[in-house]
C-alpha positions, 0 to 999 in steps of 0.5 A: 597843371589840368591844362598841361595834362589835357595838352599832353593827352591831346599830343599822344592822340595825335601821335597814335593817329599818324602812327596808324597811318605812318609808312615803312621806308619801303612803302615810301619808295613803292609811294614815290616810283612815279616821282623818281621815275619823272626826275631819274638823272639817267633820263637826262643824259643829253642835258648835263645841267639838269641831270647833275641838279637831280642828282645833287637834290635826290641825294638830299631828299635821300637823306630827309626820308633817312632822318624821319624813319631814325627813332626819337627825331624830334624835328628837321630843319625845313630843306628847299629842293629843285628837281627838273621833271620830265614834263611839258607844262606845268599843272600846279600853281603852288611851287615855283616853276620855270622851264628850262632851255631844253624844255624840261619843268623846273620844280622848286618846294620845301620840305618841312613835314614831320612824319614819312606820309606827309612828306611823300604827299607833299613830294608828289603833290608839288611835282603834280604827280597822282597820289592815288596809288598811295591808297593801294598801299597797305596804310591807312592813308588819306588824301593830302589835304586830309592827312592835315585834319588827322582829328575833328578838331585842329590842334594848335599848341600853346606856347606855354607847352614848348617853354614848358617841355623844351621842345622846339615849336615847329611852326616858330621854326618853319616861319624863322626859316621862311624869314630868314635867309641862310647865310654862309656864316651861320651854315658853317657855323651849324654843319662845321662839325658835321663836315669835320667828322666825315672828314676825318672818317674818309681821310683813310679811304682818300690816301688809298684812292690816291694810292691806287689811282697812282699805281694805275696811272703809272703801270698803265701809263695813263693820262688820267683816271676820271669819274663822270659823276660825283660818286663818293670815295668809297665808291671810287676805291671800289671801281679802282679795285675792280680795274686793278684785278682786271689788270692782274687777270688780263694783263695782255688787254691793256696793252693799247691804253697808253697815253689814254684817259679813263673814265668811269661812267654809266656805259662803256665804250670809247667816248666822243673825246677818245676816253676809254669809258669804263661802265660801273654797272659792267663786270669785267668780260665787258670791260675786256671786250672793250680794251680788246676793241680799242684798235677799232676804236682808234681807226674810227677816231682818226676817220671823226678827226678827218671828218672835223677837219672837211666840215672846218674846210666847208665852213672857212676854217671854223674848229669843230670842238667837243666839250664834255663839261657843256655836252652829254656823253657820247660814245664815239660811234654816235659822235661819229653819225652826227659828225657825217650827217652833218658834213653830208647835208653841208656838202650837198648845199656848197655854201661860198665860204671864204677859205681860212675866213673864220680861222680861230673860231669854234662850234659845237654841234648839238642834236637837241637845238633847232636854232643856232646859237653863240655861248657866252665862251664864244662858240657857235652851238649849231643844230645837226639839223639847221638850215645851212643858209640860216647857218651862213648867216648866223655865223657872218653876223656873229662872228666879231662877237664870237671871236671877242667872247672867246679872248674874254673866256681866256681871260676869264679863265686866267682869272678863275685859275688864279683866284682858286689858287689864292683861296685855297691859300688864304683859308688853307683848304685842302681842295677848292673845286666847282661843280660842272654846272657853275660857270667860271664867271660864277666861280670868279664872282664867289671867290672874289668875294670869299676872299673879303671874308674872314672863314677859319672854320675851312681850315683843311676842308674840301670846299665845292662851289655849287648851287646849295648848301649840303655836306657830302658823305665824305665831308666835303662843304658844298655852297652856293656860288651866290652865297650870302 
């Protein structure tokens, strides 16, 4: 009994020491400013995959930090996160690091600390960011290595303490999490109730969103209404309400939108794909100006299409395309300048391509690429500053492979669509979809393996195929495509 009392007193002492150096939520945000600057999705506009991964990881990190600040929490499950950091050389050997094709450093680390200060320092250290500025905050903080030694001797609780009190042993939980890989069944067991609760709460908003979308699409005769990023249902409803108010206040400015697609995104204008972009941070005045400029945008779009045809003629009939899911969200003006620069370079070189010899092939222009490439979907990825002779040789040598890839892509798309339908029906899903960063091949592999399982948990759910496990704020279940 004396030994047990001593353990309790030691624990109280440790908690007091930790409280003396604890951070507030505002302090934590201040301390993490360098981290947010290094990984913020808005800085990865030219790299959709990296941007999406950082966006999703930030959502999970914010949830972890919020839970840390909740009163009375006992322990959190270890959370593995991956971020792309805007650096050129890795400096840390303590975390898993790799370089993406775009040159950004990918950093993966696991959060398992139980207080806000340690978590903040873990994040900064994992991304090789300085922790010196933490000293300037109004907390009695120490360098990360000193945080772990908060008393003169290391405290390791005896196992009898946990068995007597019923508290969870954090060391044992961490070891178990590292030893046992998360499986789909176990994760669904743990998260089904939470997802159902969030989904039920979101149902009225989902109905409201669908109603608003249908009404606006019908009234304005739009082809579609879309969102560039994965905002929550409430956020989307708010954006549609804003558009509906503009329709009521200024119906005359929306007379030229017939047949178009409206995309809610980070900035206003017209996209390279010809969609009307409405910046979610812009006020009605900015939106009104975009709608008023539509006739001029349509004229520029015609010139852009003509420019694409001219490039196609110079390259033996190869089709110039713009793929939203693989390319950055460019404005019509930006894309026109890119095409015009490439056309002038091509025209001056006068490459001897036989007319229509490359008909049926496709290519996209990439401003951040330095050598031509061939995508698994069959389209050529051509740098805007590519050497014309190198371009000619590359296209000639890869033409047959490109045709084979295009044929395989068509077959893959048909298979993917069929498997999505079969999986949705078998598991009685309300919706099955994938993130843009998940390829068709990955989606096909995922669905084939799902169909081999019996998963009653999924009935009526919204299932998103992603790169990680997560329950979104509106109840959508995210699972990695390569789930175990």
